[in-house]
Structures are given as structure tokens and as C-alpha cells.
KOLVEXSE-980745 format. One record per residue (C-alpha): residue number from 1; z, y, x. Coordinates in steps of 0.2 Angstrom, whole numbers, plus 5000, padded with zeros to 4 digits. Each point is the difference from the previous one (the first is absolute). Layout:
N
atom num: NUM w: Z v: Y u: X
...
//
This chain:
113
atom num: 1 w: 4913 v: 5014 u: 4852
atom num: 2 w: 5010 v: 4985 u: 4996
atom num: 3 w: 5000 v: 4995 u: 5018
atom num: 4 w: 5006 v: 5017 u: 5005
atom num: 5 w: 5015 v: 4999 u: 4988
atom num: 6 w: 5004 v: 4982 u: 5007
atom num: 7 w: 5000 v: 5007 u: 5018
atom num: 8 w: 5011 v: 5014 u: 4995
atom num: 9 w: 5012 v: 4988 u: 4992
atom num: 10 w: 5001 v: 4988 u: 5015
atom num: 11 w: 5002 v: 5015 u: 5011
atom num: 12 w: 5014 v: 5007 u: 4990
atom num: 13 w: 5009 v: 4983 u: 5000
atom num: 14 w: 4998 v: 4999 u: 5019
atom num: 15 w: 5007 v: 5017 u: 5003
atom num: 16 w: 5015 v: 4996 u: 4988
atom num: 17 w: 5005 v: 4985 u: 5010
atom num: 18 w: 4999 v: 5008 u: 5016
atom num: 19 w: 5009 v: 5016 u: 4995
atom num: 20 w: 5014 v: 4991 u: 4991
atom num: 21 w: 5006 v: 4990 u: 5015
atom num: 22 w: 5019 v: 5001 u: 5001
atom num: 23 w: 5006 v: 4993 u: 5016
atom num: 24 w: 5017 v: 5001 u: 5007
atom num: 25 w: 5003 v: 5011 u: 5015
atom num: 26 w: 5000 v: 4992 u: 5017
atom num: 27 w: 5005 v: 5005 u: 5018
atom num: 28 w: 4997 v: 4994 u: 5018
atom num: 29 w: 5008 v: 5006 u: 5016
atom num: 30 w: 4991 v: 5007 u: 5015
atom num: 31 w: 5009 v: 5002 u: 5017
atom num: 32 w: 4992 v: 5013 u: 5011
atom num: 33 w: 5015 v: 5002 u: 5011
atom num: 34 w: 5002 v: 4992 u: 5017
atom num: 35 w: 5015 v: 4988 u: 4995
atom num: 36 w: 5003 v: 4987 u: 4987
atom num: 37 w: 5006 v: 5006 u: 4983
atom num: 38 w: 5010 v: 4992 u: 4986
atom num: 39 w: 4997 v: 5008 u: 4982
atom num: 40 w: 5012 v: 5000 u: 4985
atom num: 41 w: 4991 v: 5005 u: 4984
atom num: 42 w: 5012 v: 5003 u: 4985
atom num: 43 w: 4992 v: 5000 u: 4983
atom num: 44 w: 5007 v: 5001 u: 4982
atom num: 45 w: 4998 v: 4981 u: 4999
atom num: 46 w: 5006 v: 4994 u: 5017
atom num: 47 w: 5001 v: 5002 u: 5019
atom num: 48 w: 4986 v: 4993 u: 5011
atom num: 49 w: 5002 v: 4999 u: 5019
atom num: 50 w: 4985 v: 4998 u: 5012
atom num: 51 w: 5006 v: 4996 u: 5017
atom num: 52 w: 4992 v: 5000 u: 5017
atom num: 53 w: 4985 v: 5011 u: 4997
atom num: 54 w: 4992 v: 5001 u: 5017
atom num: 55 w: 4992 v: 5015 u: 5008
atom num: 56 w: 4982 v: 5003 u: 4994
atom num: 57 w: 5001 v: 4988 u: 4985
atom num: 58 w: 4998 v: 5001 u: 4982
atom num: 59 w: 5008 v: 4988 u: 4987
atom num: 60 w: 4992 v: 4993 u: 4984
atom num: 61 w: 5002 v: 5009 u: 4984
atom num: 62 w: 5015 v: 4995 u: 4989
atom num: 63 w: 5002 v: 5005 u: 4982
atom num: 64 w: 5015 v: 5012 u: 4995
atom num: 65 w: 5008 v: 5005 u: 4984
atom num: 66 w: 4995 v: 5017 u: 4993
atom num: 67 w: 5012 v: 5014 u: 5003
atom num: 68 w: 5010 v: 5008 u: 5015
atom num: 69 w: 4998 v: 4991 u: 5016
atom num: 70 w: 5012 v: 5004 u: 5015
atom num: 71 w: 4995 v: 4995 u: 5018
atom num: 72 w: 5010 v: 4998 u: 5015
atom num: 73 w: 4992 v: 4995 u: 5017
atom num: 74 w: 5011 v: 4992 u: 5014
atom num: 75 w: 4991 v: 5003 u: 5016
atom num: 76 w: 5005 v: 4989 u: 5015
atom num: 77 w: 5009 v: 5010 u: 5014
atom num: 78 w: 5003 v: 5016 u: 4988
atom num: 79 w: 5015 v: 5005 u: 4991
atom num: 80 w: 4992 v: 5012 u: 4988
atom num: 81 w: 4992 v: 4991 u: 4985
atom num: 82 w: 4985 v: 5009 u: 4992
atom num: 83 w: 5000 v: 5000 u: 4981
atom num: 84 w: 4988 v: 5004 u: 4986
atom num: 85 w: 5000 v: 5000 u: 4981
atom num: 86 w: 4985 v: 4999 u: 4988
atom num: 87 w: 4997 v: 4996 u: 4982
atom num: 88 w: 4989 v: 4984 u: 4998
atom num: 89 w: 4987 v: 5002 u: 4987
atom num: 90 w: 4989 v: 4987 u: 4992
atom num: 91 w: 4982 v: 4997 u: 5007
atom num: 92 w: 5006 v: 5007 u: 5018
atom num: 93 w: 5001 v: 4993 u: 5017
atom num: 94 w: 5013 v: 5007 u: 5012
atom num: 95 w: 5000 v: 4999 u: 5019
atom num: 96 w: 5017 v: 5003 u: 5007
atom num: 97 w: 4996 v: 5006 u: 5018
atom num: 98 w: 5012 v: 5002 u: 5014
atom num: 99 w: 4992 v: 5014 u: 5011
atom num: 100 w: 4999 v: 5001 u: 5018
atom num: 101 w: 5010 v: 5016 u: 5002
atom num: 102 w: 5016 v: 5005 u: 5009
atom num: 103 w: 5010 v: 4997 u: 4989
atom num: 104 w: 4990 v: 4988 u: 4990
atom num: 105 w: 4998 v: 5004 u: 4981
atom num: 106 w: 4995 v: 4990 u: 4985
atom num: 107 w: 4983 v: 5006 u: 4992
atom num: 108 w: 4995 v: 4993 u: 4983
atom num: 109 w: 4981 v: 4999 u: 4997
atom num: 110 w: 4993 v: 4997 u: 4982
atom num: 111 w: 4984 v: 4992 u: 4995
atom num: 112 w: 4993 v: 4994 u: 4983
atom num: 113 w: 4998 v: 4982 u: 4997
//
């Protein structure tokens, strides 16, 4: 019986550490469109530019401040710039996708960390 309670104690501590992770939100850019894309990401803390994202590529994740995030995608050869807005929350990864549509759009995919 003693071993059972020790096991439960260890299990409880393990679950507590896993469940209490508190990581800042992060984002990456994915370009599904046929031309090169430049991204501007405005957060409550700063503005980040990710330039020359080639067609069919995905960037690495970067951390972003919590709160409102505004996205503008400048696409080579197009005058209309697709935009997007989302609320960045802790423990989430965001993929900012330029779609291969006519006209292209910005889609925001969310996943847990």
C-alpha cells in the first residue's frame, strides 16, 4: 500500500509539471502561393519582418508577445496585399499561411505546443 501512495505522489508531480507549462506563443510563415512573399507581423511589443519566403517553403518558429497580432503579406507581382488578424495566446503555435488561391489569402492555423 505504501508503494501505491508513492506511485500516486510521483504521478501527481509529473502531471503537475506537464500541465503547468507556460510557454509564450510562437509563429512561423508558410508560403503555398507561386511567388515570393514578404511578411510584416505587428504585435503589441514590436514589428517583425520576414522577407523572401519562397514558394513552397516554411520558416522556423519565432516567439511573439501575447495579444493582438496583425499580418500583412506583400506578394511579388501583386498589388493587393492579403492581411490577417489573430490573438496570440500562451502555449500555442501559429502558422501564417499564404494560400494558393486567386486572389491569395492569409490563413492562420493554430496548434498546441
